[in-house]
N, C-alpha and C positions, 0 to 999 in steps of 0.2 A: 578525237575528233573534229575538230578545224580541219578543211579543207580547201584547197588552191580556188580562184574563180569564182567558188560561194558569191549568188547574186544579192545583193539589197536586196528587201518585198516592196511591193509594188501594191498597188488595186488590189490586184490575187492574192496580197498578205505571204509574210516570211514565206522563200526558196524553199526550206526546208518542207513545207509540206506539200510540195507541189512533188517535189525530186524523189519524195525516199518513201517507204508505204512502214512507214510507221503503221501503228496499234493505234484504230481509232481507242477512246474509251466505253466504257459501256453506260445507258442513259441515266444521265446527274440521279440520283439519289436524295435531291434536298424534294422535298415537298413543295410543291407551288401554290398549294392550296386552288379549292373550285375560283374554278372565272367567273366575275359576277363582285358583288360586296365588296366592290373595295381595292379588288387586287387584278392585276393585270390578267389578260385572256389567257390560254394556251397559244403556244404560238411554237415558230423554228424557235433552235436554239439560238441566241446572240452571241454564244463563244463559239469554241470550240479549239479539241484536246486531244493529239497525239503522244502516246509517249515512245520511246527506245530508248535501251542502252541506261537505264536511270534517270533520265531528263523527257521530265512533263512539260511540253507546249503548248502552252494554254490561247488563243489568239480572240483577243477580243474583234469581233465577226460581223460590225453594226454600221459599213462607216458612208450610206446614205445620214446618219444621223449622226456622221463624226464620234460615234464610239461614246455615244451619250452612257452615264449609266442609268440606265433607269432603274427599275423596281427587280424588270424582269432578267436586265442585264447580270444586277447585279444578283440576284441569285441563286442567275446562271453562272457568273464569275466565282460565286463562293463552293457549290456542288462542284465544278471539277478543279478545285484545290483541291477540298476535302478526300473527293473520291479516292480509299483506298490509301489513307493519310500513316494507314502504318505498314503500308509495306513495305519488307525490304530492296523490293525491286524499287520505289520511288527513289531517288536520293537527292534530285533538284528540280525547284518548277520555273519557268522562264515565262513571264507575260511581256506580248509583244500583240500587236493590234494592225491587221487591216488600214492603210488609203491610208490619207497623208496627214490624221488626225490622230495621234493616241490616245485620246478621252477630252470630249468636253463639260464633264464636270455630269452633273444629274443633268434631267433631262426635264425642263423647267415645265414643256405642257402638263407632267405631274406635279406640279407644288403651285400651282392656280387656286381659286377660291372654290373652282368647283371639286375640288376632291375634298375630304375633309380632312378637319385635323388629325385625325388619328392613320388616316392615310400618309400623310406627311411627317408623320412621329414615322410607319413602319420604317419611309425612305432612307430614312436621317439613320433610324436604328440599325437597320441591316445596314448601311456604308460601314456604320462602323465595326458592327459585326465582323467584315471582307477582312477590316481594317487592319483589326488584333489577330483575325484569324491569320493573318498572312507573318504577324512576327512571332505567335506560340505557335506556327509550324515545325514540324521537326524537322522537313529539310529548308538548307536556302532558298528563299525566293527573287529571282532576279529579273527586272523592269529591262524593255529591250526597245526600248524609244525608239521611235523616227519622226518626229515628226511634233505636231504642235499637242501642251498636256493642259489641260486649265481645271482652275476647280477642282471637283474632287477626283479629274483626271489627275492632275497636280498633284495632292491629292494619294495618291493609288504609287505611283512613284516615288514617294519622300515613305513613305511603308516597306518598301521594300527592302531584303538587307541588302542588295547590290541592285544599282540602276548601270545602266552601262546607253549611252546614245550619242548620236546624230551629230554635225557640229551647225549641221541645220535644223535640230529641234530650242527647243523654244519651252519659256513655264511660264505658268500666270498663274495667280488666284482674284481674276476681275471680276469677283461677284460684288465688293462694292458698286461699282457704276450701272449697278445693277437694282439700286437697293435692297443685294441680300448680302452681308456680309459673309465672310469664307470662314466661319469660325469653326465645323468642323475639323477644315482641311488645313487648317490655320493648325491645329495637334499638332498633327502628319509635322508642318513643316515648318512649326516652330522647336522640334528635338531635330533636323537636319541640319538644319541653319543657322548662324549666327540669329541671335531676336532682332535685331536693331534688320539686319537684312529681311526676318519673319513680316515684319511690321508693316516696312517697305513697302512688301510686294502685295501686306492685308489692305491698307490703305489707297496706294493707290491702284490695285491690278493692273500697271506695268510689266509689260511680260521682261524679263532675263532671258540673257543667251543659255547656247548649252556650256560656253564654257566660264560664263559665271557662276551656273551651275555651279558644276564642275566646281571651281572656284575656291564656293560657300559650303559645299560638302551636298549639294541637292543629289550631284553625281559624281559614281565612282571612276569613269572614262567615259572618256569621249574621244571618238574615232572617224573617219571620212563614213558620210553612208554606205558605199559601199565594202564597208567593212565592218559596217552592222554586226550583222550575222555571224561572220567570222570570230568577230574577238566575242560575240558572246557568248557562243556556241565552246570554245577555245577556255572560258573562265568553266561554264556549265560539264563542261568536259571533266577539267579539273576534279571539281570538285565531288565529279558523278566514280570516281576513279580509288577515292580514300573512302575511309568506313564509315557505314552514317550510322552507327548507334555514337560513335565519338564524335562528330561534327553534332546530334542531335545534343550530345550533353554544352557541346563546347557551345552551341546557336542559347541552349535554353540558359547558360549559365552568363554571360554577355549578357543579354538585356535583364537579369533576374538581379548581377550587381552592379547596372548604372546607373539606378537612383538612390545608392546603397553610401554611408558615410564610411572614406577607408579604410577602417580598418574594420568592417564587417564586410565590406568585400573583399579585403582579403581575406579575413575569417573562413567566406561564401570561398571561395573559389579554392582558396589552399584545400578546403575537404573537398572539392569534384577532381582539381589534381590524385587525389587520393580514392579518388571513383577511376577515374581513365584509368588510372595506376592497377586496379581489378579489371576492370573488365577486359574481355580473351583479347579484342581486337588489338585493349592499351600493351598487353604483353609480348600481343603475336610481333606488330609494333617493332616494339626493343629487343626483341630477340632477332629480328630481324636487321634491324642495323648493326648491331654484335657481331653477326654472322656474315655481315656484308652478302645478305641479297638481298629479293624484293618479299615485300609483306603481303599472305597471302590473308585479304580480310573474311574473314568469318558473318561481320556484319549481324552478328548474336545481338540481341537485345537479354542482360540481368531479367527471370524473371518478372521480380519485382515491380520494375519499373518500366511503366507496361504504357504506351502509346496511345496503345486502344479506350484507354480513359478518357484520352484525348478526344478520340476517332470519336468517339459514342458524345459525350460532351460534348463538341464542335455540332453532331449532328441534331439534337436537340438546339440550337440554335432556328436550324432550318425546315426543319422533317415536319411539324405539326402544325396546324390548319391556327395559332395562335398568333396575333404581330409578332413579330421578333425582337419586337418592345417589353417584353411578358421572360424574358430570359434574357432579359439584361444583367443581372447577379450572377449568370452562370458565370464558371473561372474556364477559360483552357489552355490554364498554365499544362506542358509536359510537368511529368512529372522528374521531380531529379535522383538518383539511384539515391537510396542510404543503406549504409550495412551493406556493398555488396561483399559478397565473398570470395575468394580469391583463386583464383583460379592455381 
Protein backbone atom coordinates (compact mmCIF):
# COMPACT_ATOMS: atom_id res chain seq x y z
CA UNK A 1 0.00 0.00 0.00
CA UNK A 2 2.76 2.43 0.85
CA UNK A 3 4.51 4.28 -1.92
CA UNK A 4 7.78 6.13 -1.95
CA UNK A 5 7.83 9.88 -1.74
CA UNK A 6 4.58 10.22 0.18
CA UNK A 7 4.07 13.68 1.61
CA UNK A 8 3.44 14.27 5.27
CA UNK A 9 0.10 15.97 5.59
CA UNK A 10 -0.06 19.67 6.21
CA UNK A 11 -2.70 22.34 6.52
CA UNK A 12 -4.94 20.74 3.92
CA UNK A 13 -4.95 17.34 5.56
CA UNK A 14 -3.41 13.97 4.77
CA UNK A 15 -1.78 13.74 1.37
CA UNK A 16 -3.67 10.61 0.28
CA UNK A 17 -6.96 12.55 0.28
CA UNK A 18 -5.42 15.05 -2.12
CA UNK A 19 -3.72 12.58 -4.45
CA UNK A 20 -6.16 9.75 -4.99
CA UNK A 21 -9.80 9.35 -6.02
CA UNK A 22 -10.94 7.76 -2.78
CA UNK A 23 -14.61 6.86 -2.79
CA UNK A 24 -16.45 9.31 -0.52
CA UNK A 25 -18.82 7.91 2.05
CA UNK A 26 -22.49 8.74 1.75
CA UNK A 27 -23.95 11.27 4.15
CA UNK A 28 -23.73 10.14 7.75
CA UNK A 29 -26.74 8.29 9.04
CA UNK A 30 -26.53 9.35 12.68
CA UNK A 31 -29.28 11.86 13.27
CA UNK A 32 -28.12 15.04 14.90
CA UNK A 33 -31.66 15.91 15.82
CA UNK A 34 -33.28 19.27 15.21
CA UNK A 35 -31.26 22.43 15.61
CA UNK A 36 -31.79 24.34 18.82
CA UNK A 37 -33.10 22.89 22.07
CA UNK A 38 -29.56 22.40 23.31
CA UNK A 39 -28.37 20.66 20.12
CA UNK A 40 -25.72 21.91 17.70
CA UNK A 41 -27.08 23.65 14.64
CA UNK A 42 -26.83 21.72 11.43
CA UNK A 43 -23.86 22.84 9.39
CA UNK A 44 -20.92 21.53 7.41
CA UNK A 45 -19.60 18.17 8.55
CA UNK A 46 -16.59 18.47 10.80
CA UNK A 47 -15.03 15.23 9.58
CA UNK A 48 -14.34 13.89 6.12
CA UNK A 49 -14.08 10.24 5.17
CA UNK A 50 -12.86 8.29 2.15
CA UNK A 51 -12.45 4.57 1.63
CA UNK A 52 -10.32 2.51 -0.75
CA UNK A 53 -8.92 -1.01 -0.72
CA UNK A 54 -10.59 -1.77 2.59
CA UNK A 55 -9.08 1.24 4.37
CA UNK A 56 -11.36 4.01 5.62
CA UNK A 57 -9.65 7.32 6.31
CA UNK A 58 -11.51 9.63 8.68
CA UNK A 59 -10.07 13.13 9.05
CA UNK A 60 -10.94 15.60 11.81
CA UNK A 61 -11.50 18.68 9.67
CA UNK A 62 -11.93 21.70 11.92
CA UNK A 63 -8.37 23.05 12.22
CA UNK A 64 -9.54 26.62 12.96
CA UNK A 65 -10.92 25.30 16.25
CA UNK A 66 -7.93 22.99 16.78
CA UNK A 67 -10.17 20.04 15.93
CA UNK A 68 -12.04 20.44 19.20
CA UNK A 69 -14.32 17.51 19.96
CA UNK A 70 -17.54 19.50 20.02
CA UNK A 71 -20.81 17.60 20.15
CA UNK A 72 -21.18 18.10 16.40
CA UNK A 73 -17.65 16.82 15.79
CA UNK A 74 -18.26 13.78 17.99
CA UNK A 75 -21.49 12.91 16.19
CA UNK A 76 -19.81 13.34 12.81
CA UNK A 77 -16.94 11.08 13.89
CA UNK A 78 -19.40 8.56 15.30
CA UNK A 79 -21.31 8.52 12.03
CA UNK A 80 -18.17 7.93 9.95
CA UNK A 81 -17.03 5.08 12.20
CA UNK A 82 -20.43 3.40 12.12
CA UNK A 83 -21.01 3.74 8.38
CA UNK A 84 -21.46 0.22 6.94
CA UNK A 85 -19.53 -1.21 9.88
CA UNK A 86 -20.64 -4.74 8.98
CA UNK A 87 -19.49 -4.53 5.35
CA UNK A 88 -16.80 -7.03 4.42
CA UNK A 89 -15.27 -4.30 2.25
CA UNK A 90 -14.18 -2.43 5.39
CA UNK A 91 -10.98 -3.86 6.90
CA UNK A 92 -9.38 -1.03 8.91
CA UNK A 93 -10.05 2.58 9.94
CA UNK A 94 -7.50 5.40 10.22
CA UNK A 95 -8.30 8.56 12.19
CA UNK A 96 -6.13 11.60 11.45
CA UNK A 97 -6.54 15.38 11.51
CA UNK A 98 -5.98 18.54 9.52
CA UNK A 99 -3.56 21.13 10.82
CA UNK A 100 -0.89 21.12 13.55
CA UNK A 101 -3.25 19.96 16.32
CA UNK A 102 -4.67 16.44 16.25
CA UNK A 103 -7.35 17.49 18.72
CA UNK A 104 -7.45 19.93 21.61
CA UNK A 105 -10.22 18.02 23.38
CA UNK A 106 -13.71 19.24 24.19
CA UNK A 107 -14.95 22.61 22.97
CA UNK A 108 -14.93 24.57 26.23
CA UNK A 109 -17.51 27.03 24.86
CA UNK A 110 -19.99 24.16 25.08
CA UNK A 111 -19.20 23.61 28.76
CA UNK A 112 -20.09 27.03 30.17
CA UNK A 113 -23.14 27.56 32.37
CA UNK A 114 -24.88 29.08 29.36
CA UNK A 115 -25.61 25.47 28.42
CA UNK A 116 -27.79 23.21 30.53
CA UNK A 117 -26.50 20.29 32.62
CA UNK A 118 -28.41 17.99 30.27
CA UNK A 119 -26.42 19.35 27.35
CA UNK A 120 -23.16 18.88 29.25
CA UNK A 121 -24.19 15.31 30.06
CA UNK A 122 -24.88 14.64 26.39
CA UNK A 123 -21.44 15.93 25.39
CA UNK A 124 -19.60 13.64 27.80
CA UNK A 125 -21.87 10.65 27.18
CA UNK A 126 -21.51 10.97 23.41
CA UNK A 127 -17.74 11.22 23.78
CA UNK A 128 -17.70 8.09 25.94
CA UNK A 129 -19.83 6.26 23.38
CA UNK A 130 -17.40 7.15 20.59
CA UNK A 131 -14.44 5.89 22.62
CA UNK A 132 -16.21 2.62 23.45
CA UNK A 133 -17.33 2.29 19.84
CA UNK A 134 -13.71 2.30 18.69
CA UNK A 135 -12.81 -0.60 20.97
CA UNK A 136 -15.96 -2.54 20.14
CA UNK A 137 -15.81 -1.96 16.39
CA UNK A 138 -15.17 -5.16 14.39
CA UNK A 139 -12.15 -3.73 12.54
CA UNK A 140 -8.92 -2.25 13.95
CA UNK A 141 -8.84 1.53 14.36
CA UNK A 142 -5.52 3.36 13.94
CA UNK A 143 -4.77 6.89 15.17
CA UNK A 144 -2.34 8.78 12.93
CA UNK A 145 -1.08 11.74 14.97
CA UNK A 146 0.97 14.64 13.68
CA UNK A 147 0.89 17.33 16.35
CA UNK A 148 -0.65 18.02 19.72
CA UNK A 149 -3.32 15.78 21.28
CA UNK A 150 -4.75 17.05 24.56
CA UNK A 151 -7.54 16.11 26.97
CA UNK A 152 -10.27 14.26 25.01
CA UNK A 153 -7.93 14.37 22.00
CA UNK A 154 -5.40 12.37 24.00
CA UNK A 155 -8.29 10.14 25.08
CA UNK A 156 -9.08 9.48 21.42
CA UNK A 157 -5.50 8.40 20.75
CA UNK A 158 -5.48 6.15 23.82
CA UNK A 159 -8.78 4.56 22.75
CA UNK A 160 -7.54 3.48 19.32
CA UNK A 161 -6.20 -0.04 18.82
CA UNK A 162 -2.98 1.22 17.24
CA UNK A 163 -1.45 4.70 17.38
CA UNK A 164 1.32 5.98 15.11
CA UNK A 165 2.71 9.48 15.67
CA UNK A 166 5.31 11.82 14.27
CA UNK A 167 8.36 12.47 16.44
CA UNK A 168 7.23 16.08 16.96
CA UNK A 169 3.86 15.14 18.45
CA UNK A 170 3.01 15.61 22.12
CA UNK A 171 0.26 14.52 24.47
CA UNK A 172 -1.32 16.03 27.58
CA UNK A 173 -4.35 16.02 29.85
CA UNK A 174 -4.23 19.67 31.00
CA UNK A 175 -7.79 20.05 32.24
CA UNK A 176 -6.70 20.37 35.87
CA UNK A 177 -5.07 23.71 35.00
CA UNK A 178 -8.47 25.00 33.88
CA UNK A 179 -10.37 23.68 36.87
CA UNK A 180 -11.76 20.75 34.88
CA UNK A 181 -10.04 17.48 35.80
CA UNK A 182 -9.68 15.11 32.83
CA UNK A 183 -11.70 12.33 34.44
CA UNK A 184 -13.08 10.76 31.25
CA UNK A 185 -9.75 10.98 29.37
CA UNK A 186 -8.26 9.26 32.42
CA UNK A 187 -10.32 6.15 31.67
CA UNK A 188 -8.59 5.52 28.34
CA UNK A 189 -5.23 6.92 29.46
CA UNK A 190 -5.17 4.76 32.59
CA UNK A 191 -5.74 1.67 30.47
CA UNK A 192 -2.97 2.56 28.03
CA UNK A 193 -0.09 3.65 30.28
CA UNK A 194 1.11 2.72 33.78
CA UNK A 195 -0.94 4.20 36.62
CA UNK A 196 1.77 6.51 37.94
CA UNK A 197 2.43 7.92 34.47
CA UNK A 198 -1.29 8.52 33.92
CA UNK A 199 -1.70 10.20 37.30
CA UNK A 200 1.30 12.46 36.78
CA UNK A 201 -0.19 13.60 33.47
CA UNK A 202 -3.63 14.07 35.06
CA UNK A 203 -2.41 15.83 38.23
CA UNK A 204 0.04 18.21 36.55
CA UNK A 205 -1.37 18.66 33.05
CA UNK A 206 2.20 18.64 31.74
CA UNK A 207 2.72 17.25 28.22
CA UNK A 208 4.81 14.25 27.32
CA UNK A 209 6.76 13.86 24.09
CA UNK A 210 6.08 11.28 21.42
CA UNK A 211 9.10 9.27 22.58
CA UNK A 212 7.84 9.28 26.17
CA UNK A 213 4.37 8.28 24.95
CA UNK A 214 5.92 5.40 23.03
CA UNK A 215 7.97 4.28 26.02
CA UNK A 216 4.92 4.25 28.29
CA UNK A 217 2.61 2.47 25.83
CA UNK A 218 0.36 5.28 24.62
CA UNK A 219 1.79 4.90 21.11
CA UNK A 220 2.61 1.90 18.94
CA UNK A 221 5.26 3.60 16.84
CA UNK A 222 7.00 6.97 16.38
CA UNK A 223 8.44 8.00 13.03
CA UNK A 224 9.72 11.22 11.43
CA UNK A 225 6.86 13.42 10.22
CA UNK A 226 7.76 12.85 6.59
CA UNK A 227 7.31 9.08 7.07
CA UNK A 228 4.13 9.18 9.14
CA UNK A 229 1.66 8.63 6.34
CA UNK A 230 3.77 5.97 4.67
CA UNK A 231 4.21 3.95 7.87
CA UNK A 232 0.56 4.26 8.89
CA UNK A 233 -0.57 3.12 5.45
CA UNK A 234 1.89 0.24 5.56
CA UNK A 235 0.35 -1.02 8.80
CA UNK A 236 -3.20 -0.45 7.54
CA UNK A 237 -2.41 -2.15 4.24
CA UNK A 238 -1.06 -5.21 6.02
CA UNK A 239 -4.22 -5.50 8.13
CA UNK A 240 -6.44 -4.93 5.08
CA UNK A 241 -4.74 -7.84 3.30
CA UNK A 242 -5.87 -10.28 5.99
CA UNK A 243 -9.15 -12.06 6.67
CA UNK A 244 -11.70 -9.68 8.14
CA UNK A 245 -13.56 -12.31 10.24
CA UNK A 246 -10.29 -13.64 11.66
CA UNK A 247 -9.13 -10.14 12.63
CA UNK A 248 -12.58 -9.22 13.99
CA UNK A 249 -12.71 -12.38 16.09
CA UNK A 250 -9.19 -11.76 17.36
CA UNK A 251 -9.88 -8.13 18.28
CA UNK A 252 -13.12 -8.92 20.12
CA UNK A 253 -11.47 -11.77 22.02
CA UNK A 254 -8.40 -9.74 22.96
CA UNK A 255 -10.47 -7.06 24.66
CA UNK A 256 -12.84 -9.60 26.18
CA UNK A 257 -10.07 -11.57 27.88
CA UNK A 258 -8.14 -8.58 29.26
CA UNK A 259 -10.16 -8.08 32.48
CA UNK A 260 -10.39 -11.82 33.17
CA UNK A 261 -8.25 -13.83 35.56
CA UNK A 262 -5.60 -16.02 33.94
CA UNK A 263 -7.59 -19.27 34.00
CA UNK A 264 -10.75 -17.64 32.61
CA UNK A 265 -8.75 -15.83 29.92
CA UNK A 266 -7.17 -19.08 28.73
CA UNK A 267 -10.53 -20.85 28.79
CA UNK A 268 -12.10 -18.09 26.71
CA UNK A 269 -9.27 -17.86 24.20
CA UNK A 270 -8.96 -21.65 23.86
CA UNK A 271 -12.60 -21.81 22.81
CA UNK A 272 -12.00 -18.90 20.46
CA UNK A 273 -9.13 -20.80 18.83
CA UNK A 274 -11.53 -23.71 18.21
CA UNK A 275 -14.03 -21.29 16.67
CA UNK A 276 -11.25 -19.71 14.59
CA UNK A 277 -10.17 -23.08 13.22
CA UNK A 278 -13.78 -23.71 12.20
CA UNK A 279 -14.02 -20.49 10.18
CA UNK A 280 -13.85 -20.90 6.42
CA UNK A 281 -10.88 -18.53 6.34
CA UNK A 282 -9.28 -20.41 9.22
CA UNK A 283 -9.29 -23.59 7.18
CA UNK A 284 -8.19 -21.73 4.05
CA UNK A 285 -5.16 -20.30 5.84
CA UNK A 286 -4.12 -23.68 7.25
CA UNK A 287 -4.50 -25.44 3.90
CA UNK A 288 -2.64 -22.66 2.08
CA UNK A 289 0.29 -22.97 4.50
CA UNK A 290 0.43 -26.74 4.08
CA UNK A 291 0.16 -26.44 0.29
CA UNK A 292 2.78 -23.66 0.22
CA UNK A 293 0.55 -21.11 -1.50
CA UNK A 294 -1.01 -17.77 -0.65
CA UNK A 295 -4.42 -17.98 1.02
CA UNK A 296 -7.48 -16.67 -0.78
CA UNK A 297 -9.69 -15.10 1.87
CA UNK A 298 -13.46 -15.34 1.54
CA UNK A 299 -14.16 -12.84 4.36
CA UNK A 300 -17.29 -14.87 5.09
CA UNK A 301 -18.73 -14.59 8.58
CA UNK A 302 -20.64 -17.50 10.14
CA UNK A 303 -24.36 -16.88 9.82
CA UNK A 304 -24.87 -16.68 13.57
CA UNK A 305 -22.03 -14.18 14.11
CA UNK A 306 -24.16 -11.19 13.27
CA UNK A 307 -22.03 -8.07 13.08
CA UNK A 308 -25.20 -6.32 12.00
CA UNK A 309 -26.39 -6.63 15.59
CA UNK A 310 -23.36 -4.59 16.62
CA UNK A 311 -24.11 -2.14 13.83
CA UNK A 312 -27.79 -1.65 14.65
CA UNK A 313 -27.18 -1.42 18.38
CA UNK A 314 -24.58 1.26 17.71
CA UNK A 315 -26.90 3.24 15.46
CA UNK A 316 -29.40 3.40 18.31
CA UNK A 317 -26.81 5.31 20.30
CA UNK A 318 -26.94 8.27 17.94
CA UNK A 319 -29.91 7.84 15.65
CA UNK A 320 -32.77 9.13 17.78
CA UNK A 321 -33.73 12.55 18.97
CA UNK A 322 -33.14 11.53 22.58
CA UNK A 323 -29.99 12.51 24.46
CA UNK A 324 -27.26 9.93 24.08
CA UNK A 325 -27.28 9.38 27.83
CA UNK A 326 -30.63 7.65 27.55
CA UNK A 327 -28.87 4.75 25.81
CA UNK A 328 -26.02 4.35 28.25
CA UNK A 329 -26.87 0.70 28.93
CA UNK A 330 -26.73 -0.36 25.28
CA UNK A 331 -24.00 -2.97 24.72
CA UNK A 332 -21.71 -2.48 21.76
CA UNK A 333 -19.67 -5.67 22.02
CA UNK A 334 -19.77 -7.72 18.78
CA UNK A 335 -20.86 -11.29 19.34
CA UNK A 336 -18.29 -14.03 19.38
CA UNK A 337 -19.01 -17.15 17.36
CA UNK A 338 -20.59 -19.97 19.33
CA UNK A 339 -21.00 -23.50 18.11
CA UNK A 340 -19.58 -22.66 14.71
CA UNK A 341 -20.21 -25.47 12.22
CA UNK A 342 -17.00 -26.87 10.87
CA UNK A 343 -16.31 -26.42 7.18
